[in-house]
C-alpha positions in Angstrom: 109.1 112.3 116.0 107.5 115.9 116.2 104.2 116.0 115.0 102.8 119.1 112.8 99.7 120.7 113.6 97.1 120.8 110.4 93.7 122.6 110.5 91.0 120.0 110.4 88.4 122.3 109.0 87.8 121.5 105.7 89.2 117.8 106.2 86.2 117.2 108.6 83.9 118.4 106.4 85.2 116.2 103.3 85.6 112.9 106.1 82.1 113.7 107.0 80.5 113.5 103.4 82.2 110.7 103.3 80.6 108.8 106.0 77.5 109.7 104.8 78.4 108.5 101.7 79.4 105.2 103.1 76.5 104.9 105.0 74.4 105.6 101.9 76.0 102.7 99.6 77.6 99.9 102.1 74.8 99.7 104.6 74.2 100.1 108.1 76.5 96.8 109.4 79.7 98.4 109.0 81.3 100.1 111.7 84.0 102.4 111.8 86.9 103.1 114.5 86.5 106.3 116.6 83.7 109.2 117.7 86.0 110.8 114.9 86.8 108.5 112.1 90.1 108.9 110.7 90.2 109.4 106.5 93.7 107.1 105.5 94.6 107.5 102.3 98.3 106.5 102.7 100.7 104.3 105.2 104.5 103.8 105.3 106.0 101.5 108.0 104.1 102.2 111.5 102.4 105.5 110.0 99.1 106.2 108.7 98.7 109.0 107.3 95.0 111.0 106.3 93.7 113.2 103.6 95.5 116.3 105.0 98.7 114.3 105.1 98.5 114.1 109.1 100.7 111.2 110.7 99.2 108.7 112.8 101.5 106.3 114.6 99.8 102.5 113.9 99.9 100.9 117.4 96.7 98.3 116.0 97.2 97.3 112.9 98.4 93.6 112.9 97.8 92.7 109.4 101.0 93.7 108.3 103.5 92.6 110.3 106.8 94.3 108.2 104.5 97.8 108.7 102.6 99.9 105.5 103.7 98.8 101.7 106.6 97.0 102.7 108.9 97.4 99.5 109.2 93.3 98.9 105.9 93.0 99.0 104.9 95.3 96.8 107.2 94.2 94.4 106.5 90.4 94.9 102.7 91.5 94.2 103.3 93.8 91.1 105.8 91.3 89.6 103.6 87.9 90.1 100.5 90.1 88.9 102.2 91.1 85.6 102.9 87.7 84.3 100.1 85.1 86.2 97.7 84.8 88.3 95.2 81.4 88.0 94.4 78.8 90.3 95.3 76.2 92.2 93.7 73.6 89.4 96.9 74.1 87.6 100.5 73.5 89.0 102.3 76.1 89.7 105.8 76.3 91.3 105.1 79.3 93.6 101.9 78.1 96.0 104.6 74.8 96.5 107.3 76.6 97.5 105.4 78.8 100.0 103.7 76.0 101.2 107.3 74.1 102.3 108.9 77.3 103.4 105.2 78.1 105.9 105.5 74.3 107.1 109.5 74.8 107.9 108.0 77.3 110.5 106.2 74.5 112.5 107.3 71.9 114.6 107.1 68.4 113.5 103.8 67.1 112.9 101.8 69.6 110.6 102.7 68.1 106.9 100.2 70.1 105.0 98.7 73.2 104.0 95.5 74.0 103.0 94.9 78.1 101.5 92.0 80.0 101.8 91.7 84.3 101.5 90.6 85.0 105.0 91.3 83.4 108.3 87.1 83.1 108.8 87.2 80.5 105.8 90.1 78.9 107.3 88.7 78.3 110.5 85.3 77.2 108.7 87.4 74.9 106.6 89.3 73.7 109.7 85.9 72.8 111.7 84.9 70.9 108.6 88.4 68.8 108.7 87.8 68.0 112.3 83.9 67.2 111.8 85.4 64.7 109.0 87.9 63.3 111.3 86.3 62.7 114.0 82.5 62.4 113.6 81.6 64.5 115.8 79.5 68.1 115.6 81.1 69.6 118.9 82.5 73.0 119.1 84.6 74.5 122.3 85.5 78.3 122.0 85.8 81.2 124.8 83.1 83.3 126.0 84.1 85.8 124.0 86.6 84.6 121.2 86.1 85.9 117.8 87.4 83.5 114.8 85.6 85.0 111.4 82.1 86.1 109.9 81.0 82.4 107.9 77.8 81.1 109.3 79.5 78.5 110.9 82.1 80.3 112.8 79.8 83.6 113.4 77.9 81.1 115.3 81.1 80.4 117.5 82.0 83.7 117.8 80.2 85.1 120.4 82.6 88.8 120.6 80.3 89.6 117.3 77.5 90.6 119.8 74.0 88.8 121.4 72.4 89.2 118.1 74.1 86.3 116.7 73.1 83.3 118.4 76.0 80.7 119.3 75.3 77.0 116.9 73.6 74.5 119.0 76.7 72.4 119.3 78.7 75.1 120.1 80.0 75.4 124.1 81.4 78.1 125.5 84.2 78.1 128.4 85.5 80.9 130.9 88.6 82.4 129.5 91.5 82.7 131.1 92.2 85.9 133.2 95.5 86.0 135.3 94.4 89.4 136.4 91.8 87.8 138.5 92.3 84.3 138.8 96.5 84.6 139.4 99.3 82.3 137.3 99.1 79.2 138.9 95.4 79.3 138.4 94.3 79.9 135.0 95.8 76.9 133.7 93.6 74.2 135.6 90.7 76.3 135.7 90.8 76.2 131.3 91.3 72.2 131.6 88.4 71.9 134.1 85.9 74.8 132.0 86.6 72.4 128.8 85.7 68.9 131.1 82.8 70.6 131.8 81.3 71.8 128.2 82.5 68.0 127.0 80.3 66.7 129.6 77.8 69.1 128.6 77.7 68.2 124.9 77.7 64.5 126.1 74.2 65.4 127.9 72.8 66.4 124.5 74.4 63.4 123.2 76.8 65.0 121.6 80.7 64.4 121.5 83.4 67.5 120.6 85.1 67.6 117.4 87.6 70.4 118.3 88.7 72.9 121.2 89.1 75.8 118.9 91.4 79.0 120.5 93.0 82.3 119.7 96.9 81.5 121.6 96.9 85.1 122.4 93.0 85.0 123.6 92.5 88.5 121.8 89.1 89.1 121.9 89.0 88.0 125.2 91.2 90.5 126.6 94.6 89.4 125.9 95.9 86.5 127.6 99.0 85.2 127.0 100.8 84.1 130.5 102.1 81.9 131.8 103.5 80.2 128.6 102.2 76.5 129.2 98.1 77.0 130.6 97.2 75.3 127.4 98.3 71.9 127.6 95.6 70.8 130.2 92.4 72.0 127.7 94.3 70.6 125.1 94.6 67.3 127.2 91.0 67.5 128.3 89.3 67.8 124.7 92.0 64.6 123.4 90.6 62.3 126.0 87.1 63.2 124.8 88.3 62.1 121.3 88.3 65.9 119.7 91.1 68.0 118.4 92.6 70.8 118.9 92.6 73.9 116.5 95.4 76.7 117.1 93.9 79.8 115.8 97.3 81.8 114.7 95.0 84.5 112.7 96.1 87.2 115.4 98.8 85.8 117.3 100.8 84.4 114.7 104.2 85.4 112.0 106.2 86.2 115.4 104.2 88.7 116.8 104.5 87.3 120.4 108.3 87.5 120.0 109.2 84.1 121.6 108.0 82.2 118.8 106.8 82.0 115.4 103.6 80.8 116.3 101.4 81.9 119.6 100.7 77.9 120.4 104.7 77.1 120.4 104.9 79.1 123.8 102.3 76.7 125.5 104.2 73.3 124.3 101.6 71.7 122.4 100.9 70.5 119.2 98.0 71.4 117.5 95.9 69.1 115.0 94.9 72.1 112.9 96.6 75.0 112.7 94.5 78.1 111.0 95.9 81.2 109.8 95.6 84.4 108.4 95.6 88.8 108.2 99.6 89.0 108.7 100.3 86.0 106.1 99.8 88.5 103.2 100.9 91.9 104.7 97.7 93.1 103.9 96.9 90.9 100.3 94.3 88.5 101.5 96.4 85.4 102.3 94.8 82.5 104.7 95.3 78.9 105.4 95.0 75.5 107.6 97.9 73.6 108.1 97.4 69.8 109.4 98.7 66.8 110.1 98.2 64.5 106.7 96.6 61.8 108.6 93.8 64.7 110.7 93.2 65.9 106.6 93.3 62.2 105.1 88.9 61.7 105.9 88.3 65.2 104.4 90.2 64.8 101.8 89.0 61.5 100.6 85.2 61.8 100.9 85.1 65.5 99.4 86.8 67.9 96.9 88.1 71.5 98.0 88.7 74.1 96.0 89.1 78.1 96.5 89.4 80.2 93.4 91.4 82.8 94.9 93.2 80.8 97.8 96.9 79.9 97.1 96.9 82.0 93.3 100.3 82.7 92.4 100.2 86.7 93.6 99.1 85.8 97.0 101.7 82.7 97.1 104.2 85.2 96.0 103.3 87.8 98.4 102.8 85.1 101.5 106.9 84.0 100.5 107.7 87.5 100.5 106.4 88.3 103.8 107.7 85.0 105.6 111.3 85.8 104.0 110.8 89.4 105.3 110.1 88.5 108.7 113.0 86.2 108.9 115.8 88.3 107.3 115.0 91.5 108.8 114.6 89.3 112.3 111.2 90.9 113.2 110.2 88.6 115.7 113.3 89.1 118.1 112.6 92.9 117.7 108.9 92.2 118.7 110.5 90.4 122.1 112.7 93.2 122.9 111.1 96.3 121.9 107.5 94.5 123.2 109.6 94.1 126.5 110.7 97.5 126.7 107.1 98.5 126.5 105.6 96.5 129.1 108.4 97.5 131.3 107.1 101.3 130.2 103.5 100.9 130.4 103.9 99.4 133.9 106.2 102.3 135.1 102.8 104.2 133.6 100.7 102.1 136.1 102.7 103.4 139.2 101.4 106.9 137.9 97.5 106.2 137.0 95.0 104.0 139.3 93.2 103.3 136.5 95.7 100.7 135.0 94.9 97.6 136.5 97.5 95.1 134.5 99.9 95.3 131.7 100.2 91.6 130.1 100.8 90.1 126.9 104.1 89.0 124.7 106.1 90.2 122.2 103.9 93.2 120.7 100.6 92.2 121.5 99.8 93.7 124.8 97.1 94.5 126.8 96.1 97.3 128.9 93.2 96.6 131.6 91.4 99.4 132.8 89.8 99.7 136.0 87.6 102.1 138.1 89.1 100.7 141.0 92.0 98.5 141.9 90.5 96.9 144.9 87.6 95.7 143.3 89.0 95.7 139.7 85.6 97.1 138.4 86.0 97.1 134.2 86.5 100.6 133.5 84.6 100.6 130.0 83.6 104.2 129.6 87.1 105.2 130.7 88.4 102.8 127.8 86.2 104.1 125.1 87.5 107.6 126.1 91.1 106.8 126.3 91.0 105.0 122.8 89.6 108.2 121.2 92.2 110.4 123.6 94.9 108.9 121.9 93.2 108.8 118.5 93.2 113.0 119.0 96.9 112.4 119.4 97.4 110.9 116.4 98.3 107.6 117.8 95.7 104.8 116.8 94.8 101.6 119.4 91.6 99.5 119.9 90.0 97.7 122.6 89.0 93.9 124.0 87.9 91.6 126.3 83.7 91.1 127.1 83.7 94.9 128.9 85.7 96.4 125.9 88.2 97.7 129.1 91.2 96.1 128.1 93.4 98.7 125.7 94.7 96.5 122.5 98.2 97.1 121.4 99.3 95.1 118.4 101.5 97.3 116.1 103.5 96.3 113.1 106.9 94.4 113.7 108.7 97.0 112.9 107.7 99.4 115.9 110.6 100.9 117.7 112.2 102.0 121.4 111.6 105.6 119.7 107.8 104.5 118.7 107.2 102.5 122.2 108.0 106.0 123.8 105.4 108.1 121.8 102.8 105.7 122.5 103.4 105.9 126.2 103.7 109.5 126.3 100.3 110.0 124.4 98.6 107.4 126.6 100.0 109.4 129.8 98.7 112.9 128.6 95.2 111.0 127.7 95.2 109.7 131.0 96.1 112.4 132.5 93.3 114.4 130.7 90.6 112.0 132.1 
């Protein structure tokens, strides 16, 4: 696709005025992407458009697995909203249809699902369920994890920043790092780290309720290989009486290409599965799938109600998304195009020494930038320049990892080989400009 040139003068003034208004009205806690924030007004497929009509290739927003404004989801939301929208304290068929269809995508085990609006709520609920089932309070997460923004989950999300204090029963472990540990080393290292965290909890008179991991380790810099490396860590927490919570908010809904859910690549069976982001293709749909015996104590001793979680409109949206992923073979596309994109990025690495590692699964790819390939020193400052350089070339990406030096590429799943070529070309130009 040949992208036209646009005069940014008037648009820049308008965006600056909106930013000032935003700061006045929304307060200081919000953040914007890019040194020159983008004022987006429309989306379609893998493209986003600003107020001047300038197109941006979206290589970042995993919230929309079907692409922006997918007609089937738009229609499902509109049709159901025009008929009825209540909550789960009334009987309604659509939420049951959706629950059955969603549970059918998992291997045997998870037999029940509870719906929320966000992944934060889902992880918060999963932690409560795990604590009720085990009678324990300890929680183990990776060192730069992100799992959400509720109080209990923000305290288990160290990537939120140094001013967010970890909870007293939370322990962190070093995440897998195939670039430095090697493929054979990541599994044993993670299992040993979990065992050490369990021992540390024990010294404080605490037991682990759960090990909670994002199964693509997105905030930790995207760690996907080798498939199966999670099993030792899961065995370790279960030996200590804890549960395994698979956070599928980022890796789920076919994004890894090889499986509908990220944990399936590792051959492990979670006790609880949390979901969010891609379930509604932009509509707030999230939830927790559980083995019935794990959910029993929580349901017996308390009630759960979420005004908007599982409402008919959300259920209709979720059902439309799931059907489209399956019918349009988007998981298969993620595997095919993702493999092609990784191959192109590795070819680019032969040209630019700043690319230290390319890794990922399907259409979730991390490109780690380093200042020196021998020392593997993180190229944090350079990564900021690259992300902004890509934005200036009308390609949207982000960064991840404790040192923010890994480019995070996770486009909508209809991303094509031509889209991949455009991304790689823009990255080549950006790196050359460094």
